[in-house]
C-alpha positions in Angstrom: 2.6 8.4 -21.9 1.2 5.8 -18.3 2.4 8.4 -15.5 1.0 11.8 -17.9 -2.7 9.2 -18.0 -2.4 8.8 -14.7 -1.6 12.5 -13.8 -4.7 13.8 -15.8 -6.8 11.1 -13.0 -5.5 13.4 -11.1 -6.0 17.0 -12.0 -8.0 18.3 -10.0 -6.4 17.7 -7.1 -3.2 18.6 -8.3 -4.8 22.2 -9.4 -6.4 22.2 -5.7 -2.9 21.4 -4.6 -0.8 24.0 -6.6 -3.6 27.2 -5.8 -3.2 26.3 -2.1 0.5 26.3 -2.1 0.2 29.5 -4.3 -1.3 30.9 -1.2 2.3 30.3 1.1 4.8 30.3 -1.5 5.5 32.0 -4.8 3.7 31.1 -7.8 6.9 29.6 -9.1 7.7 27.4 -6.1 4.0 26.9 -5.8 4.0 24.8 -9.7 7.4 23.2 -8.8 6.3 21.8 -5.6 3.3 20.7 -6.7 4.9 19.0 -9.2 7.1 16.5 -7.0 4.4 16.0 -5.1 2.5 14.7 -8.3 5.4 12.9 -8.8 5.7 11.3 -5.4 2.2 9.9 -6.1 2.8 8.6 -9.7 5.4 6.7 -7.8 3.2 5.8 -5.0 0.6 4.7 -7.9 2.9 2.3 -9.7 4.0 -0.1 -6.9 0.4 0.2 -5.7 -0.3 -0.7 -9.4 2.1 -3.5 -9.2 1.1 -4.9 -6.3 -2.8 -4.7 -7.4 -1.6 -6.4 -11.2 -0.9 -10.0 -9.1 -4.7 -11.6 -9.0 -3.4 -14.0 -5.7 -3.8 -9.9 -3.4 -7.4 -9.4 -5.4 -8.0 -13.2 -4.2 -6.5 -12.1 -0.6 -7.3 -8.7 -0.1 -9.3 -6.1 -0.3 -8.0 -2.5 -1.7 -9.6 0.8 -1.1 -7.1 3.3 -2.3 -5.8 3.6 1.2 -5.6 -0.5 3.5 -5.5 -3.6 2.2 -7.8 -6.0 4.3 -7.3 -9.4 4.3 -10.7 -10.8 3.4 -12.0 -12.9 6.1 -9.6 -11.7 8.6 -9.1 -8.5 11.1 -6.1 -6.6 10.2 -4.9 -4.3 7.7 -2.2 -2.6 5.5 -1.9 0.7 5.8 -1.2 1.7 2.0 -2.5 5.4 0.2 -2.9 5.6 -3.5 -1.9 8.6 -4.9 -5.1 10.0 -5.2 -6.2 9.7 -2.0 -2.6 11.5 -0.8 -3.5 14.6 -3.0 -7.1 15.2 -1.9 -5.9 14.0 1.7 -3.1 17.1 1.2 -5.5 19.5 -0.2 -7.4 19.7 3.0 -4.1 19.5 5.2 -0.8 22.2 2.9 -2.4 24.9 5.9 -1.1 22.9 8.6 2.5 22.3 6.9 2.8 25.9 6.4 1.2 27.4 9.5 3.8 28.9 11.7 6.6 27.4 10.5 9.5 28.9 8.3 8.1 28.3 4.0 11.5 25.3 4.3 10.6 23.8 7.2 7.9 23.7 5.5 8.0 22.0 2.3 10.5 19.4 4.0 8.0 18.5 6.6 5.9 18.0 3.8 7.6 15.9 1.2 9.5 14.0 4.1 5.4 12.9 4.5 5.0 12.1 1.3 8.5 10.6 1.4 7.2 7.6 4.2 4.0 7.3 2.3 5.9 6.5 -0.8 8.6 4.4 1.1 5.6 2.4 2.8 4.4 1.3 -0.6 7.5 -0.1 -2.4 8.4 -1.8 0.6 4.9 -3.4 1.0 5.6 -3.8 -3.2 8.9 -5.4 -2.4 7.8 -7.8 -0.1 4.9 -8.7 -2.1 6.9 -9.4 -5.1 9.4 -11.3 -2.8 7.8 -12.5 0.3 4.3 -12.7 -0.8 3.3 -10.6 2.3 2.4 -7.0 2.4 3.8 -7.2 6.1 6.3 -4.5 6.3 8.7 -6.9 7.9 8.8 -10.2 5.7 8.0 -13.0 8.9 10.7 -14.9 8.2 12.7 -11.7 9.0 10.5 -11.1 12.2 11.3 -14.8 13.4 15.3 -14.7 12.9 15.2 -11.4 14.9 13.4 -13.4 17.9 15.3 -16.0 17.7 18.5 -14.5 18.0 17.5 -12.6 20.7 16.7 -16.3 22.5 19.7 -17.3 21.6 21.1 -13.7 22.7 19.3 -14.4 26.2 21.0 -17.7 26.4 24.3 -17.1 26.1 25.7 -15.6 29.4 28.1 -12.9 29.2 31.0 -13.3 32.1 32.8 -10.3 31.8 36.7 -10.9 32.5 38.1 -10.1 36.1 39.2 -6.6 36.4 43.1 -5.4 36.0 45.1 -4.4 38.8 45.1 -0.7 38.0 40.9 -1.4 37.1 41.2 -2.8 41.3 43.2 0.5 42.4 40.7 2.8 40.6 37.8 1.3 42.1 39.0 0.6 44.9 38.6 3.7 46.2 35.1 4.3 45.4 33.8 0.9 46.9 35.4 2.4 50.4 33.3 5.8 49.8 30.3 3.4 49.3 31.4 1.4 52.8 
């Protein structure tokens, strides 16, 4: 029921997208692709909605449907909600289909939308698990830095060359001299 209500909220954008897709695709394909696009937008809205349900998010960030902006600090975290994705998609459908085979254009369009879905899902998961909206938690970044510093401290000394390897490389060394 909740998804149906959200879909009704996006109805104008959905109809515009289907109409634009029908310029490039047969009507049944345009309808099917529109439903896929809507499903992705609704999935994104669910993840963003779960983030926004936490009152701490409202105290720490402002959200305008596109960016989580920390209150009192610079920076932002991109996370487009379904409505903004559908609105922007309606303006750029021809970009996907112009001078491109139909299947390639559809794949590119869905890949772009899946990237937005991944970002929203990752931000939601990291918020629920680590209380960060970053795509990579600070602890993980610090672990990577620590590993790199440790690796720099450890010197790797290669084993000595075998007699066969020395013989093989000797002719090359003589040519270089």
